[in-house]
Legacy VTK file of the C-alpha trace (Angstrom):
# vtk DataFile Version 3.0
C-alpha trace
ASCII
DATASET POLYDATA
POINTS 298 float
-14.937 -13.700 7.132
-15.219 -12.801 3.423
-16.485 -15.449 1.044
-13.449 -17.637 0.266
-11.952 -17.240 -3.194
-9.690 -19.905 -4.692
-7.912 -19.964 -8.036
-6.217 -22.384 -10.393
-3.615 -20.487 -12.421
-1.654 -22.512 -14.995
0.669 -21.165 -17.678
-0.303 -22.214 -21.230
3.220 -23.226 -22.240
2.444 -26.922 -22.458
-0.162 -29.562 -21.680
-1.463 -29.957 -18.138
-0.251 -33.038 -16.233
-1.340 -34.907 -13.111
0.221 -32.331 -10.803
-1.989 -29.663 -12.336
-4.987 -31.954 -11.963
-4.380 -32.291 -8.225
-4.119 -28.521 -7.799
-7.276 -27.851 -9.805
-9.195 -30.530 -7.894
-8.097 -29.142 -4.534
-9.063 -25.569 -5.352
-12.415 -26.474 -6.874
-13.407 -28.815 -4.051
-12.286 -26.330 -1.392
-14.477 -23.674 -3.005
-17.420 -26.064 -3.187
-17.198 -27.132 0.445
-16.865 -23.596 1.774
-19.468 -22.003 -0.470
-16.617 -20.060 -2.020
-15.622 -19.092 -5.528
-13.381 -21.024 -7.924
-11.558 -18.904 -10.504
-9.494 -19.967 -13.490
-6.586 -17.718 -14.431
-4.419 -18.143 -17.514
-0.903 -16.892 -16.761
0.098 -16.038 -20.322
2.470 -13.115 -19.808
5.125 -14.603 -22.119
3.919 -14.346 -25.734
6.810 -16.482 -26.980
5.624 -19.492 -24.929
1.893 -18.962 -24.435
0.231 -20.872 -27.257
-3.492 -20.516 -27.952
-3.798 -24.271 -28.499
-2.530 -24.771 -24.952
-5.035 -22.238 -23.623
-7.790 -24.276 -25.242
-6.184 -27.399 -23.817
-6.327 -25.976 -20.280
-10.028 -25.199 -20.636
-10.756 -28.629 -22.110
-8.773 -30.503 -19.459
-10.316 -28.686 -16.497
-13.814 -29.119 -17.924
-13.105 -32.817 -18.620
-12.238 -33.278 -14.946
-15.783 -32.151 -14.213
-14.847 -28.779 -12.721
-16.724 -25.536 -13.316
-15.236 -22.072 -12.878
-16.532 -18.545 -12.859
-16.572 -16.588 -16.090
-14.826 -14.740 -17.505
-11.467 -16.480 -17.421
-8.775 -14.022 -16.348
-5.930 -13.804 -18.863
-2.824 -11.998 -17.685
-1.952 -10.836 -21.201
-5.031 -8.584 -21.038
-3.934 -6.801 -17.851
-0.426 -5.535 -18.570
-1.440 -1.996 -17.614
-2.130 -3.123 -14.037
1.321 -4.698 -13.734
2.942 -1.595 -15.210
1.135 0.607 -12.678
2.407 -1.526 -9.787
5.936 -1.436 -11.176
5.764 2.332 -11.599
4.963 2.691 -7.907
8.026 0.639 -6.960
10.160 2.635 -9.374
8.920 5.934 -7.936
9.960 4.683 -4.493
13.497 4.046 -5.775
13.281 0.296 -5.190
14.155 -0.959 -8.686
17.025 -0.518 -11.116
17.708 -1.403 -14.768
19.916 -4.362 -15.608
21.435 -4.929 -19.056
23.427 -8.062 -18.173
22.851 -11.184 -20.243
22.515 -14.628 -18.723
25.975 -15.428 -20.056
27.490 -12.397 -18.356
25.828 -13.273 -15.061
27.032 -16.869 -15.303
30.569 -15.757 -16.117
30.590 -13.355 -13.165
30.004 -16.151 -10.660
31.633 -19.081 -12.491
34.983 -18.765 -10.740
33.434 -18.517 -7.261
32.752 -22.042 -6.055
30.977 -20.824 -2.915
28.697 -18.321 -4.642
25.205 -18.558 -3.066
22.167 -19.815 -4.940
18.521 -18.863 -4.584
15.935 -21.426 -3.384
15.410 -22.564 -6.985
19.106 -23.385 -7.272
20.119 -20.536 -9.583
23.170 -18.423 -8.637
22.191 -15.160 -6.984
22.471 -12.142 -9.227
25.926 -10.627 -8.570
24.785 -7.000 -8.712
26.449 -6.128 -12.007
24.184 -3.109 -12.611
23.194 -2.285 -9.051
24.199 1.316 -8.385
25.293 1.945 -11.986
25.953 5.559 -12.919
23.236 7.290 -14.967
25.673 7.799 -17.840
26.447 4.100 -18.035
22.737 3.272 -17.978
21.998 5.750 -20.786
24.862 4.397 -22.902
23.744 0.803 -22.404
20.163 1.692 -23.254
21.291 3.312 -26.503
23.557 0.405 -27.432
21.567 -2.587 -26.183
17.949 -1.506 -25.934
15.444 -2.088 -23.172
16.779 -3.494 -19.894
15.305 -5.889 -17.391
14.338 -4.226 -14.118
15.360 -5.758 -10.816
14.129 -5.188 -7.294
16.903 -3.805 -5.104
16.368 -6.284 -2.300
18.450 -4.376 0.256
16.489 -1.164 -0.312
13.175 -3.027 -0.444
13.741 -4.694 2.916
14.860 -1.391 4.424
11.644 0.239 3.161
9.336 -2.103 5.063
7.148 0.056 7.246
6.423 -2.253 10.143
7.249 -5.544 11.748
8.871 -8.723 10.477
7.713 -10.105 7.157
5.827 -13.405 7.223
2.914 -15.323 5.748
0.287 -17.657 7.146
0.673 -21.245 5.962
-2.270 -23.532 6.630
-1.937 -27.258 7.121
-2.993 -30.148 9.354
-5.625 -27.980 11.017
-3.086 -25.307 11.934
-2.282 -21.764 10.867
1.482 -21.421 11.041
3.346 -18.135 10.766
6.289 -18.541 8.394
9.095 -16.000 8.495
9.886 -14.753 4.987
13.455 -15.084 3.745
13.458 -12.535 0.954
17.223 -12.030 0.904
17.636 -15.641 -0.222
16.309 -14.563 -3.634
18.582 -11.577 -4.184
17.585 -8.865 -6.655
14.739 -10.629 -8.466
13.572 -9.506 -11.908
10.258 -7.608 -11.861
10.175 -6.620 -15.535
11.851 -8.736 -18.153
13.498 -7.332 -21.244
10.928 -8.864 -23.559
7.903 -8.878 -21.230
6.676 -5.838 -19.245
6.159 -7.842 -16.062
7.299 -11.041 -14.341
5.702 -14.003 -12.613
6.349 -12.538 -9.164
4.832 -9.158 -9.946
1.831 -10.304 -11.963
0.756 -13.045 -9.566
0.779 -10.636 -6.616
-1.183 -7.980 -8.503
-3.717 -10.511 -9.794
-4.300 -12.195 -6.436
-5.164 -8.783 -4.979
-7.303 -7.635 -7.907
-9.259 -10.900 -7.941
-9.754 -10.942 -4.182
-8.031 -14.292 -3.703
-8.298 -15.309 -0.042
-6.591 -18.732 -0.256
-3.635 -19.531 -2.503
-3.488 -23.309 -2.867
-0.552 -24.329 -5.038
2.291 -26.838 -5.252
5.067 -27.178 -2.708
7.586 -26.113 -5.350
6.370 -22.517 -4.934
6.657 -22.476 -1.129
9.871 -20.437 -0.997
8.703 -17.965 -3.651
6.059 -16.827 -1.176
8.769 -14.761 0.533
9.035 -12.566 -2.558
5.260 -12.377 -2.910
4.572 -11.182 0.633
7.361 -8.628 0.261
5.735 -7.187 -2.861
2.358 -7.239 -1.145
3.758 -5.193 1.730
5.547 -2.719 -0.565
2.440 -2.213 -2.704
-0.018 -2.096 0.185
-1.855 -5.222 -0.988
-3.576 -7.839 1.207
-1.901 -11.174 1.828
-4.031 -14.296 1.335
-3.634 -17.478 3.333
-1.310 -19.994 1.688
-1.278 -23.759 1.441
1.440 -25.524 -0.531
0.185 -28.981 -1.325
1.999 -32.230 -1.994
3.590 -32.755 -5.387
2.941 -35.608 -7.797
6.255 -37.286 -8.553
7.323 -39.215 -11.609
9.021 -42.629 -11.666
12.386 -40.881 -11.228
11.229 -39.288 -7.975
11.188 -35.789 -9.473
8.120 -33.569 -9.664
6.177 -33.675 -12.896
7.088 -30.947 -15.364
5.830 -29.758 -18.730
9.391 -28.900 -19.733
10.527 -32.492 -19.162
7.624 -33.919 -21.111
5.695 -35.487 -18.234
2.651 -37.427 -19.408
-0.197 -35.026 -19.997
-3.884 -35.224 -19.189
-4.521 -34.989 -22.929
-2.397 -38.079 -23.541
-4.153 -39.972 -20.772
-7.564 -38.983 -22.097
-6.623 -39.964 -25.651
-5.516 -43.358 -24.338
-8.957 -43.904 -22.794
-8.456 -42.689 -19.227
-11.432 -41.249 -17.374
-11.581 -38.443 -14.795
-11.946 -41.141 -12.138
-8.692 -42.681 -13.372
-6.986 -39.326 -12.925
-8.303 -39.050 -9.374
-6.934 -42.501 -8.641
-3.542 -41.657 -10.171
-3.177 -38.530 -7.988
-4.298 -40.502 -4.914
-7.273 -38.189 -4.552
-8.666 -38.358 -1.025
-10.603 -35.109 -0.574
-11.358 -35.544 3.120
-7.656 -36.030 3.850
-6.352 -33.344 1.509
-8.965 -30.780 2.448
-8.347 -31.407 6.149
-4.754 -30.463 5.474
-5.943 -27.232 3.879
-7.429 -26.057 7.198
-10.518 -24.724 5.448
-12.571 -21.967 7.038
-15.699 -23.178 8.789
LINES 1 299
298 0 1 2 3 4 5 6 7 8 9 10 11 12 13 14 15 16 17 18 19 20 21 22 23 24 25 26 27 28 29 30 31 32 33 34 35 36 37 38 39 40 41 42 43 44 45 46 47 48 49 50 51 52 53 54 55 56 57 58 59 60 61 62 63 64 65 66 67 68 69 70 71 72 73 74 75 76 77 78 79 80 81 82 83 84 85 86 87 88 89 90 91 92 93 94 95 96 97 98 99 100 101 102 103 104 105 106 107 108 109 110 111 112 113 114 115 116 117 118 119 120 121 122 123 124 125 126 127 128 129 130 131 132 133 134 135 136 137 138 139 140 141 142 143 144 145 146 147 148 149 150 151 152 153 154 155 156 157 158 159 160 161 162 163 164 165 166 167 168 169 170 171 172 173 174 175 176 177 178 179 180 181 182 183 184 185 186 187 188 189 190 191 192 193 194 195 196 197 198 199 200 201 202 203 204 205 206 207 208 209 210 211 212 213 214 215 216 217 218 219 220 221 222 223 224 225 226 227 228 229 230 231 232 233 234 235 236 237 238 239 240 241 242 243 244 245 246 247 248 249 250 251 252 253 254 255 256 257 258 259 260 261 262 263 264 265 266 267 268 269 270 271 272 273 274 275 276 277 278 279 280 281 282 283 284 285 286 287 288 289 290 291 292 293 294 295 296 297
């Protein structure tokens, strides 16, 4: 067994909240108990939302919790060439296509269809407006509109799989469960955005492989996205780590905490006089219980 490698990988588009604290605590403690490595990754691929003050806030919050990580901190904005290389391989295999449709055009295309399917995040599946577009139409759109987004042709990608059914290993309650991937539920996902030369799905897969991550421990809200990640791993010939999707911290309304909805931040708690022990109490931190659920390597 290789030395276990865990990572905490927040996006610096807001202050960390209690849900982030739980994830960081789990990864750091799992690394400590297994003699593994704990890495901190800043997922700052979007320059319009990644604010340097929030990067500093991440570092301050994680250090305040009493956690130590390996240096240097990995910042995705410094590794765009690696994501571009992975995308180029998929493009050379004929598995991606350019899409010039706006969000409004996509919404309008499905608005009159009450039974139009949605992806696991609840967004309507992309209706294929530019899938199979003629080269002339693509060239004209590029000249008139500018750079496109690039989407994975899910039908072609699934047909290109070299061997066997696609699945991942989910750990929990002392078990290693094989989960069948449902990639088609996501439709033709975006791999390169118009304004950013990568996407969450592509960059996280490339980084997990480049950093040698053996255990991805993250929130339950990303459980279904793992289908896309193991598909990209297979297409790019990358290793698949073990996965554990941990419990979420819910707000008073029963919904998961979210930076976009202004959930109370660790910074606010600290400013109000909270201690790291208070945070552990608020997330119901019970390491023996939570780490048993992780099914850690012996």
